Backbone as JSON, one array per atom type, in Angstrom:
{
  "sequence": "MVKYTINKKENEIHIFGDNQCFNDKDIKDLWNKHKILYLKGGIMAVWIEERKNNNPLVHLMNEDDGHIFWNKKTDICFDGYWLDSYIDTLTELKRKMSPRKSK",
  "N": [[6.61, -3.14, 20.79], [6.71, -0.7, 18.51], [8.84, -0.3, 15.71], [9.54, 1.04, 13.46], [9.76, 4.34, 11.76], [7.95, 7.14, 10.87], [7.39, 9.85, 8.47], [5.17, 12.14, 8.01], [4.15, 14.54, 5.61], [2.27, 17.16, 3.92], [2.4, 16.81, 1.16], [3.57, 14.36, 0.92], [4.63, 10.89, 2.08], [6.61, 9.16, 4.33], [7.88, 6.0, 5.16], [9.91, 4.28, 7.19], [11.23, 1.15, 8.0], [12.85, -0.65, 10.59], [15.82, -1.38, 10.27], [15.48, -2.01, 7.76], [13.31, -3.57, 7.67], [9.83, -4.46, 8.47], [8.17, -5.4, 11.41], [5.82, -7.63, 12.7], [4.13, -6.15, 14.69], [4.7, -3.75, 13.78], [3.18, -3.6, 11.24], [0.81, -4.1, 12.17], [0.36, -1.77, 13.49], [0.6, 0.12, 11.61], [-1.71, -0.11, 10.11], [-3.58, 0.26, 12.05], [-3.3, 2.95, 13.21], [-2.76, 4.65, 11.1], [-4.0, 3.75, 8.82], [-2.91, 2.31, 6.61], [-1.92, -0.49, 4.63], [0.06, -3.04, 4.68], [1.52, -5.85, 3.64], [3.57, -8.49, 5.06], [6.91, -8.55, 3.67], [6.13, -7.65, 1.3], [5.73, -5.51, -1.85], [4.47, -3.32, -2.25], [2.14, -1.03, -0.53], [-1.09, -0.03, 0.52], [-2.79, 2.87, 1.18], [-5.69, 4.18, 2.84], [-7.77, 6.73, 2.3], [-9.75, 8.58, 4.12], [-12.75, 10.12, 3.37], [-15.33, 12.79, 3.85], [-18.51, 12.43, 3.18], [-18.22, 10.78, 1.21], [-16.9, 7.87, -0.66], [-14.0, 6.04, 0.58], [-10.78, 6.98, -0.44], [-8.4, 5.1, -2.19], [-5.08, 4.78, -1.91], [-2.13, 3.92, -3.86], [0.73, 2.77, -2.72], [4.32, 2.82, -2.99], [7.21, 0.27, -2.27], [10.5, -0.19, -1.07], [13.18, -1.61, -0.22], [12.62, -1.63, 2.58], [11.34, 0.85, 2.78], [8.58, 2.32, 2.66], [6.78, 4.5, 0.48], [5.09, 7.54, -0.52], [3.64, 10.05, -2.69], [2.41, 12.93, -3.67], [2.38, 14.12, -6.05], [3.11, 12.14, -7.77], [1.0, 10.37, -7.33], [-1.42, 7.44, -7.55], [-4.32, 6.89, -7.41], [-7.78, 5.74, -6.39], [-11.26, 5.69, -6.16], [-12.88, 4.09, -3.48], [-15.12, 2.58, -4.19], [-14.38, 1.25, -6.4], [-12.89, -0.82, -6.01], [-13.76, -3.57, -6.28], [-13.78, -3.7, -8.76], [-11.18, -3.26, -9.74], [-9.92, -5.42, -8.47], [-11.07, -7.58, -10.07], [-10.14, -6.98, -12.61], [-7.16, -7.1, -12.13], [-7.1, -9.72, -11.57], [-8.0, -11.23, -13.61], [-6.08, -10.33, -15.51], [-3.84, -11.52, -14.29], [-4.3, -14.22, -14.52], [-4.16, -14.32, -17.26], [-1.51, -13.61, -17.6], [-0.23, -16.03, -16.67], [2.51, -18.09, -16.23], [3.68, -19.96, -19.01], [3.44, -23.4, -19.79], [6.36, -25.26, -19.75], [7.8, -26.86, -22.52]],
  "CA": [[7.02, -1.93, 20.51], [6.87, -0.48, 16.87], [10.35, -0.05, 15.22], [9.28, 1.98, 12.26], [9.82, 5.72, 11.76], [7.17, 7.62, 9.78], [7.06, 11.35, 8.22], [4.09, 12.67, 6.99], [4.04, 15.84, 5.19], [1.11, 17.31, 3.29], [2.51, 16.06, -0.04], [4.3, 12.96, 0.86], [4.77, 10.23, 3.35], [7.84, 8.14, 3.9], [8.1, 5.14, 6.31], [11.17, 3.49, 7.17], [11.52, -0.02, 8.75], [14.0, -0.85, 11.39], [17.01, -2.43, 9.54], [14.91, -2.35, 6.4], [12.24, -4.45, 7.9], [8.71, -3.97, 9.27], [7.79, -6.67, 12.08], [4.06, -7.77, 12.93], [3.76, -4.97, 15.47], [4.83, -2.44, 12.86], [2.23, -3.72, 10.31], [-0.47, -3.85, 12.7], [0.3, -0.43, 13.9], [0.41, 0.99, 10.47], [-2.96, -0.32, 9.72], [-4.48, 0.73, 13.01], [-2.91, 4.23, 13.37], [-2.53, 5.32, 9.67], [-4.83, 3.11, 7.69], [-1.87, 1.87, 5.7], [-2.02, -1.74, 4.75], [1.24, -3.48, 3.95], [1.78, -7.21, 3.72], [5.11, -8.55, 5.22], [7.55, -9.13, 2.38], [5.57, -7.05, 0.14], [6.43, -4.75, -2.54], [3.66, -2.07, -2.03], [1.22, -0.81, 0.4], [-2.01, 0.9, 0.3], [-3.24, 3.88, 2.11], [-7.04, 4.63, 2.84], [-7.93, 8.2, 3.02], [-11.25, 8.51, 4.51], [-13.51, 11.49, 3.0], [-16.5, 13.12, 4.29], [-19.63, 12.11, 2.43], [-17.82, 10.15, -0.13], [-16.12, 6.75, -0.48], [-12.5, 6.5, 0.85], [-9.78, 7.1, -1.63], [-7.39, 4.1, -1.92], [-3.79, 5.23, -2.72], [-1.28, 2.76, -3.96], [2.16, 3.24, -2.19], [5.55, 1.9, -3.05], [7.99, -0.01, -1.24], [11.87, -0.28, -1.46], [14.3, -1.88, 0.98], [12.04, -1.07, 3.96], [10.89, 2.26, 2.82], [7.1, 3.01, 2.03], [6.67, 6.05, 0.26], [4.04, 8.01, -1.35], [4.08, 11.39, -3.22], [1.14, 13.46, -4.26], [2.77, 14.41, -7.39], [2.87, 10.66, -8.76], [-0.09, 9.51, -6.7], [-2.1, 6.75, -8.22], [-5.27, 6.39, -6.38], [-9.21, 5.35, -6.9], [-12.44, 5.54, -5.18], [-12.97, 2.61, -2.78], [-16.23, 1.89, -4.59], [-14.02, 0.71, -7.52], [-11.97, -1.89, -5.49], [-13.94, -4.96, -6.86], [-13.47, -4.01, -10.39], [-9.56, -3.57, -9.9], [-9.5, -6.76, -8.26], [-11.12, -8.46, -10.94], [-9.39, -6.93, -13.76], [-5.75, -7.68, -12.01], [-7.03, -11.28, -11.29], [-8.1, -11.79, -15.04], [-4.65, -10.15, -15.91], [-2.91, -12.56, -13.71], [-4.52, -15.64, -15.23], [-3.82, -14.42, -18.89], [-0.23, -13.7, -17.76], [0.18, -17.18, -15.89], [3.58, -18.67, -17.05], [3.45, -20.95, -20.15], [4.19, -24.45, -19.34], [7.68, -25.5, -20.61], [7.78, -28.03, -23.73]],
  "C": [[7.3, -1.8, 18.89], [8.42, -0.05, 16.64], [10.2, 0.62, 14.09], [9.51, 3.56, 12.62], [8.75, 6.25, 10.45], [7.29, 9.26, 9.8], [6.29, 11.62, 7.24], [4.21, 14.06, 6.88], [2.76, 15.96, 4.36], [1.07, 16.67, 1.83], [3.17, 14.67, -0.31], [4.33, 12.29, 2.42], [6.06, 9.23, 3.23], [7.88, 7.36, 5.44], [9.19, 4.15, 6.2], [11.33, 2.58, 8.24], [12.62, -0.15, 9.32], [14.75, -1.74, 10.51], [16.15, -3.07, 8.36], [13.63, -3.31, 6.52], [11.11, -4.01, 8.6], [8.21, -5.68, 9.94], [6.29, -6.64, 11.91], [3.73, -6.65, 13.63], [3.63, -3.67, 14.51], [3.55, -2.53, 11.72], [1.15, -3.66, 10.83], [-0.66, -2.3, 13.09], [0.06, 0.6, 12.7], [-1.09, 1.05, 10.07], [-3.94, 0.53, 10.71], [-4.44, 2.25, 13.42], [-3.2, 5.06, 12.0], [-3.33, 4.87, 8.65], [-3.98, 2.83, 6.35], [-1.76, 0.28, 5.81], [-0.55, -2.13, 3.9], [1.4, -4.95, 4.58], [3.09, -7.64, 3.96], [5.91, -9.25, 3.89], [7.08, -8.54, 1.21], [6.23, -5.91, -0.71], [5.63, -3.53, -2.93], [2.82, -2.29, -0.92], [0.22, 0.11, -0.27], [-2.45, 1.75, 1.46], [-4.44, 4.39, 1.85], [-7.1, 5.83, 3.54], [-9.28, 8.28, 3.1], [-11.79, 10.02, 4.1], [-14.87, 11.46, 3.67], [-17.55, 12.91, 3.19], [-19.3, 11.87, 1.03], [-17.16, 8.63, 0.36], [-14.72, 7.03, -0.31], [-11.84, 6.2, -0.6], [-8.59, 5.85, -1.17], [-6.1, 4.51, -2.88], [-2.74, 4.06, -2.65], [0.37, 3.67, -3.7], [3.28, 2.32, -2.69], [6.33, 1.33, -1.87], [9.43, -0.32, -1.61], [12.68, -0.69, -0.49], [13.86, -1.24, 2.23], [11.82, 0.19, 4.09], [9.69, 2.21, 2.05], [7.01, 4.17, 1.77], [5.46, 6.34, -0.58], [4.27, 9.59, -1.74], [2.82, 11.83, -3.91], [1.36, 13.73, -5.67], [2.67, 13.38, -8.44], [1.89, 9.85, -8.11], [-1.08, 8.83, -7.76], [-3.11, 6.28, -7.06], [-6.76, 6.37, -7.04], [-10.06, 5.36, -5.72], [-12.58, 4.19, -4.6], [-14.02, 2.11, -3.61], [-15.73, 0.91, -5.74], [-13.27, -0.55, -7.16], [-12.14, -3.28, -6.12], [-13.56, -4.93, -8.12], [-11.81, -3.81, -10.87], [-9.17, -4.83, -9.53], [-9.84, -7.77, -9.34], [-10.55, -8.29, -12.13], [-7.89, -7.37, -13.5], [-5.98, -9.42, -11.89], [-7.16, -12.0, -12.76], [-6.59, -11.46, -15.9], [-3.59, -11.32, -15.44], [-2.94, -13.82, -14.44], [-4.07, -15.51, -16.62], [-2.38, -14.33, -18.82], [0.35, -14.95, -17.09], [1.52, -17.74, -16.92], [2.98, -19.81, -17.94], [4.3, -22.08, -19.45], [5.29, -24.72, -20.21], [7.35, -26.58, -21.58], [8.58, -29.07, -23.44]]
}
């Protein structure tokens, strides 16, 4: 049984985890029913919006204290075709920002 609540409107989405947490069933259900990927203990989620005759849009969602949220006004999204480029760029950024070894 899933324990989260979801409120979807035209311009926003709010998902609240039970007791500020998402269990394994919640996480599976979010993906299967809503195409929202959230990794347990994460600080963000992504929502895949299917489009006719085009690649899906990948929307970045925020998470804070068991509340996953998205708002069209502040939406950050990109065409799914560019996912590899985002991964490569963020991986390189992570490499460049790796903590310096203490002296």
